[in-house]
DSSP file (Angstrom, degrees, kcal/mol; ACC not computed):
  #  RESIDUE AA STRUCTURE BP1 BP2  ACC     N-H-->O    O-->H-N    N-H-->O    O-->H-N    TCO  KAPPA ALPHA  PHI   PSI    X-CA   Y-CA   Z-CA
    1    1 A M              0   0    0      0, 0.0     6,-0.3     0, 0.0     3,-0.1   0.000 360.0 360.0 360.0 143.8   64.7   37.6   -6.0
    2    2 A G    >   -     0   0    0      4,-2.8     3,-0.9     1,-0.2     2,-0.1  -0.026 360.0 -63.3 -83.4-171.5   62.7   38.8   -9.0
    3    3 A T  G >  S+     0   0    0      1,-0.2     3,-1.5     2,-0.2    -1,-0.2  -0.405 116.5  21.3 -71.7 151.3   63.8   40.8  -12.0
    4    4 A G  G 3  S-     0   0    0      1,-0.3    -1,-0.2    -3,-0.1     3,-0.1   0.688 133.1 -63.5  68.7  20.5   65.0   44.4  -11.5
    5    5 A G  G <  S+     0   0    0     -3,-0.9     2,-0.3     1,-0.3    -1,-0.3   0.506 101.9 131.9  85.7   1.5   65.9   43.9   -7.8
    6    6 A R    <   -     0   0    0     -3,-1.5    -4,-2.8    -5,-0.1     2,-0.5  -0.667  55.8-128.5 -90.5 145.4   62.3   43.2   -6.8
    7    7 A V        -     0   0    0     -2,-0.3     2,-0.5    -6,-0.3    -4,-0.0  -0.790  19.3-138.4 -90.1 129.6   61.2   40.3   -4.7
    8    8 A S        -     0   0    0     -2,-0.5     3,-0.0     1,-0.1    -1,-0.0  -0.742  20.1-178.4 -87.6 128.8   58.4   38.1   -6.2
    9    9 A I        +     0   0    0     -2,-0.5     2,-0.4     2,-0.0    -1,-0.1   0.475  67.1  69.1-100.0  -5.1   55.8   37.0   -3.7
   10   10 A F  S    S-     0   0    0      2,-0.0     2,-0.6     0, 0.0    -2,-0.0  -0.913  77.3-132.5-116.1 138.0   53.9   35.0   -6.3
   11   11 A S        -     0   0    0     -2,-0.4     2,-0.4    -3,-0.0    -2,-0.0  -0.805  28.1-148.0 -85.4 125.7   54.9   31.9   -8.1
   12   12 A M        -     0   0    0     -2,-0.6     2,-0.2     2,-0.0    -2,-0.0  -0.769   6.8-129.1 -98.3 136.3   54.3   32.3  -11.8
   13   13 A S        -     0   0    0     -2,-0.4    -1,-0.0     1,-0.1     0, 0.0  -0.496   8.9-138.6 -75.0 150.2   53.3   29.6  -14.2
   14   14 A S  S    S+     0   0    0     -2,-0.2     2,-0.1     2,-0.0    -1,-0.1   0.491  70.8 109.4 -91.0  -2.3   55.3   29.2  -17.3
   15   15 A R        -     0   0    0      1,-0.1     2,-0.1     2,-0.0    -2,-0.1  -0.437  67.5-126.0 -72.5 147.2   52.1   28.5  -19.3
   16   16 A T     >  -     0   0    0     -2,-0.1     4,-2.0     1,-0.1     5,-0.2  -0.410  25.8-106.7 -83.2 166.9   50.9   31.1  -21.8
   17   17 A I  H  > S+     0   0    0      1,-0.2     4,-2.3     2,-0.2     5,-0.2   0.912 123.2  52.5 -60.2 -40.2   47.4   32.5  -21.7
   18   18 A F  H  > S+     0   0    0      1,-0.2     4,-3.0     2,-0.2    -1,-0.2   0.905 106.2  53.2 -64.6 -40.5   46.7   30.4  -24.9
   19   19 A Q  H  > S+     0   0    0      1,-0.2     4,-2.4     2,-0.2    -1,-0.2   0.894 109.3  48.8 -60.1 -38.9   47.9   27.2  -23.2
   20   20 A V  H  X S+     0   0    0     -4,-2.0     4,-2.2     2,-0.2    -1,-0.2   0.906 111.9  48.8 -64.1 -42.6   45.6   27.9  -20.4
   21   21 A L  H  X S+     0   0    0     -4,-2.3     4,-2.7     2,-0.2    -2,-0.2   0.898 109.8  52.7 -60.2 -44.3   42.7   28.5  -22.8
   22   22 A E  H  X S+     0   0    0     -4,-3.0     4,-2.3     2,-0.2    -2,-0.2   0.943 111.3  45.5 -59.1 -50.4   43.6   25.3  -24.7
   23   23 A A  H  X S+     0   0    0     -4,-2.4     4,-1.9     1,-0.2    -1,-0.2   0.897 113.4  49.2 -63.0 -40.7   43.5   23.2  -21.5
   24   24 A T  H  X S+     0   0    0     -4,-2.2     4,-2.9     2,-0.2     5,-0.3   0.908 110.9  50.0 -70.1 -38.7   40.2   24.8  -20.3
   25   25 A A  H  X S+     0   0    0     -4,-2.7     4,-2.5     1,-0.2    -2,-0.2   0.879 110.7  50.9 -62.6 -39.0   38.6   24.2  -23.7
   26   26 A A  H  < S+     0   0    0     -4,-2.3    -1,-0.2    -5,-0.2    -2,-0.2   0.868 116.9  39.8 -65.5 -37.1   39.7   20.6  -23.6
   27   27 A R  H  < S+     0   0    0     -4,-1.9    -2,-0.2    -5,-0.2    -1,-0.2   0.903 131.2  23.2 -82.4 -40.5   38.3   20.1  -20.2
   28   28 A Y  H >< S+     0   0    0     -4,-2.9     3,-3.0     1,-0.2    23,-0.2   0.538  77.3 162.4-108.4  -9.9   35.0   22.1  -20.5
   29   29 A G  T 3< S+     0   0    0     -4,-2.5    23,-2.2    -5,-0.3    22,-0.7   0.048  73.5  18.7  38.0 -98.9   34.4   22.1  -24.3
   30   30 A E  T 3  S+     0   0    0     21,-0.2    -1,-0.3    20,-0.2     2,-0.1   0.379  97.4 114.4 -89.0   2.9   30.7   23.0  -24.9
   31   31 A A  S <  S-     0   0    0     -3,-3.0    20,-1.6    -6,-0.1     2,-0.2  -0.405  82.7 -88.2 -69.6 153.3   30.2   24.6  -21.4
   32   32 A T  E     +A   50   0A   0     18,-0.2    18,-0.3     1,-0.2    -1,-0.1  -0.431  48.7 168.9 -67.4 129.6   29.5   28.3  -21.4
   33   33 A A  E     +     0   0A   0     16,-3.3     2,-0.3     1,-0.4    17,-0.2   0.754  64.0  11.9-104.7 -42.0   32.6   30.3  -21.3
   34   34 A L  E     -A   49   0A   0     15,-2.1    15,-2.9     2,-0.0     2,-0.5  -0.985  50.5-156.2-140.2 148.4   31.3   33.9  -22.0
   35   35 A V  E     -A   48   0A   0     -2,-0.3    13,-0.2    13,-0.2    -3,-0.0  -0.962  22.4-164.2-124.5 113.6   28.1   35.7  -22.2
   36   36 A Q  E     -A   47   0A   0     11,-3.2    11,-2.8    -2,-0.5     2,-0.2  -0.854   8.0-144.3-104.7 118.7   28.4   38.8  -24.4
   37   37 A P  E     +A   46   0A   0      0, 0.0     2,-0.3     0, 0.0     9,-0.2  -0.535  28.1 160.8 -76.5 148.5   25.9   41.6  -24.3
   38   38 A Y  E     -A   45   0A   0      7,-2.1     7,-3.5    -2,-0.2     2,-0.4  -0.970  33.8-119.4-156.5 164.3   25.0   43.4  -27.5
   39   39 A T  E     +A   44   0A   0     -2,-0.3     2,-0.4     5,-0.2     5,-0.2  -0.924  27.5 172.7-111.7 134.1   22.3   45.6  -29.0
   40   40 A E  E >  S-A   43   0A   0      3,-2.4     3,-1.5    -2,-0.4    -2,-0.0  -0.983  73.7  -7.3-140.6 126.2   20.3   44.7  -32.1
   41   41 A D  T 3  S-     0   0    0     -2,-0.4    -1,-0.1     1,-0.3     3,-0.1   0.901 128.7 -58.7  54.6  43.8   17.2   46.7  -33.3
   42   42 A A  T 3  S+     0   0    0      1,-0.2     2,-0.4    -3,-0.0    -1,-0.3   0.652 116.0 117.3  59.7  20.0   17.4   48.8  -30.1
   43   43 A E  E <   -A   40   0A   0     -3,-1.5    -3,-2.4     0, 0.0     2,-0.4  -0.968  67.7-123.9-119.3 130.5   17.0   45.6  -28.0
   44   44 A R  E     +A   39   0A   0     -2,-0.4     2,-0.2    -5,-0.2    -5,-0.2  -0.565  39.6 170.6 -72.1 126.7   19.5   44.2  -25.6
   45   45 A R  E     -A   38   0A   0     -7,-3.5    -7,-2.1    -2,-0.4     2,-0.4  -0.754  23.3-135.8-127.3 175.6   20.5   40.7  -26.4
   46   46 A F  E     -A   37   0A   0     -2,-0.2     2,-0.5    -9,-0.2   -11,-0.0  -1.000   4.4-154.6-140.3 137.9   23.2   38.3  -25.3
   47   47 A R  E     -A   36   0A   0    -11,-2.8   -11,-3.2    -2,-0.4     2,-0.4  -0.936  14.7-148.2-108.6 133.0   25.5   35.9  -27.2
   48   48 A T  E     -A   35   0A   0     -2,-0.5     2,-0.4   -13,-0.2   -13,-0.2  -0.864   9.9-163.6-103.0 133.0   26.8   32.8  -25.4
   49   49 A W  E     -A   34   0A   0    -15,-2.9   -16,-3.3    -2,-0.4   -15,-2.1  -0.967   8.4-145.6-115.9 131.4   30.2   31.4  -26.3
   50   50 A T  E  >  -A   32   0A   0     -2,-0.4     4,-2.6   -18,-0.3   -18,-0.2  -0.416  32.1-104.5 -84.1 169.8   31.4   28.0  -25.4
   51   51 A W  H  > S+     0   0    0    -20,-1.6     4,-2.2   -22,-0.7   -21,-0.2   0.874 123.3  51.7 -62.7 -35.7   35.0   27.2  -24.4
   52   52 A N  H  > S+     0   0    0    -23,-2.2     4,-2.2   -21,-0.2    -1,-0.2   0.912 110.9  47.2 -66.7 -41.0   35.5   25.6  -27.8
   53   53 A Q  H  > S+     0   0    0    -24,-0.3     4,-2.5     2,-0.2    -2,-0.2   0.886 110.4  53.2 -65.2 -39.6   34.1   28.7  -29.6
   54   54 A Y  H  X S+     0   0    0     -4,-2.6     4,-2.2     2,-0.2    -2,-0.2   0.917 111.0  45.7 -59.6 -45.8   36.3   31.0  -27.5
   55   55 A K  H  X S+     0   0    0     -4,-2.2     4,-2.6     2,-0.2    -2,-0.2   0.896 111.1  52.5 -65.5 -39.6   39.4   29.0  -28.4
   56   56 A Q  H  X S+     0   0    0     -4,-2.2     4,-2.3     2,-0.2    -2,-0.2   0.912 109.4  49.9 -62.3 -42.0   38.4   29.0  -32.0
   57   57 A A  H  X S+     0   0    0     -4,-2.5     4,-2.4     2,-0.2     5,-0.2   0.934 110.4  50.7 -61.4 -46.5   38.0   32.8  -32.0
   58   58 A A  H  X S+     0   0    0     -4,-2.2     4,-2.7     1,-0.2    -2,-0.2   0.916 110.0  49.2 -56.4 -46.9   41.4   33.2  -30.3
   59   59 A E  H  X S+     0   0    0     -4,-2.6     4,-2.3     1,-0.2    -1,-0.2   0.902 111.6  49.6 -61.7 -40.1   43.0   31.0  -33.0
   60   60 A E  H  X S+     0   0    0     -4,-2.3     4,-1.9     2,-0.2    -2,-0.2   0.887 111.4  48.1 -63.8 -41.1   41.3   33.0  -35.8
   61   61 A I  H  X S+     0   0    0     -4,-2.4     4,-2.5     2,-0.2     5,-0.2   0.943 112.7  49.7 -65.8 -47.6   42.5   36.4  -34.2
   62   62 A A  H  X S+     0   0    0     -4,-2.7     4,-2.4     1,-0.2    -2,-0.2   0.891 109.2  51.2 -59.3 -41.1   46.0   34.9  -33.9
   63   63 A A  H  X S+     0   0    0     -4,-2.3     4,-2.3     1,-0.2    -1,-0.2   0.886 109.7  50.6 -64.3 -39.1   46.0   33.8  -37.5
   64   64 A G  H  X S+     0   0    0     -4,-1.9     4,-1.4     2,-0.2    -2,-0.2   0.900 110.2  49.1 -64.7 -42.3   44.9   37.2  -38.6
   65   65 A L  H  <>S+     0   0    0     -4,-2.5     5,-2.4     2,-0.2     4,-0.2   0.879 111.0  49.9 -65.4 -38.7   47.7   38.9  -36.6
   66   66 A R  H ><5S+     0   0    0     -4,-2.4     3,-1.7    -5,-0.2    -2,-0.2   0.913 107.6  54.9 -64.4 -40.1   50.3   36.5  -38.1
   67   67 A R  H 3<5S+     0   0    0     -4,-2.3    -1,-0.2     1,-0.3    -2,-0.2   0.831 103.8  55.3 -58.9 -34.4   48.9   37.3  -41.5
   68   68 A L  T 3<5S-     0   0    0     -4,-1.4    -1,-0.3    -5,-0.1    -2,-0.2   0.531 128.4 -99.4 -78.3  -5.3   49.6   41.0  -40.8
   69   69 A G  T < 5S+     0   0    0     -3,-1.7    -3,-0.2     1,-0.3     2,-0.2   0.451  76.2 140.2 104.0  -0.1   53.2   40.2  -40.1
   70   70 A L      < +     0   0    0     -5,-2.4    -1,-0.3    -6,-0.1     2,-0.3  -0.503  25.4 174.1 -77.5 146.9   53.1   40.0  -36.2
   71   71 A G    >   -     0   0    0     -2,-0.2     3,-2.4     1,-0.1    -1,-0.0  -0.839  39.9 -44.1-143.5-178.1   55.1   37.3  -34.6
   72   72 A K  T 3  S+     0   0    0      1,-0.3     3,-0.1    -2,-0.3    -1,-0.1  -0.193 124.1  20.3 -53.0 131.9   56.3   35.9  -31.2
   73   73 A G  T 3  S+     0   0    0      1,-0.3    -1,-0.3    -3,-0.0     2,-0.1   0.212  90.4 129.9  90.4 -16.3   57.5   38.7  -29.0
   74   74 A D    <   -     0   0    0     -3,-2.4     2,-0.4     1,-0.1    -1,-0.3  -0.416  57.7-124.7 -65.8 146.7   55.7   41.5  -30.8
   75   75 A I        -     0   0    0     -3,-0.1     2,-0.4    -2,-0.1    -1,-0.1  -0.832  28.5-175.6 -96.6 131.1   53.6   43.8  -28.7
   76   76 A V        -     0   0    0     -2,-0.4     2,-0.4    -6,-0.0     0, 0.0  -0.985  12.3-152.3-126.7 135.6   49.9   44.2  -29.5
   77   77 A A        -     0   0    0     -2,-0.4     2,-0.5     2,-0.0    -2,-0.0  -0.877   9.5-150.8-102.5 140.3   47.4   46.6  -27.9
   78   78 A I        -     0   0    0     -2,-0.4     2,-0.6     2,-0.0    -2,-0.0  -0.946   5.3-164.6-112.4 127.7   43.7   45.7  -27.8
   79   79 A N        +     0   0    0     -2,-0.5     2,-0.3     2,-0.0    -2,-0.0  -0.948  26.3 160.6-111.8 113.6   41.1   48.4  -27.8
   80   80 A S              0   0    0     -2,-0.6    -2,-0.0     1,-0.1     0, 0.0  -0.915 360.0 360.0-135.0 153.2   37.8   46.9  -26.7
   81   81 A E              0   0    0     -2,-0.3    -1,-0.1     0, 0.0    -2,-0.0   0.405 360.0 360.0-102.0 360.0   34.5   48.1  -25.4
């Protein structure tokens, strides 16, 4: 039985999202992970991110949040377009 009296029908991994990202970056490295559209000079363009770049960006964001005083267990909301 799950928490709060609910029955869980899914088996949950104990890995964190970052652990999954780490493993994926180790496996796929320079392969394309994301294609991000953006507009520059009124022209639609695309930026491609590899798995290694995606992991590095996540590490930089985490470092910035730690610098602001956030730690394990703190709740963060992300507002993104």
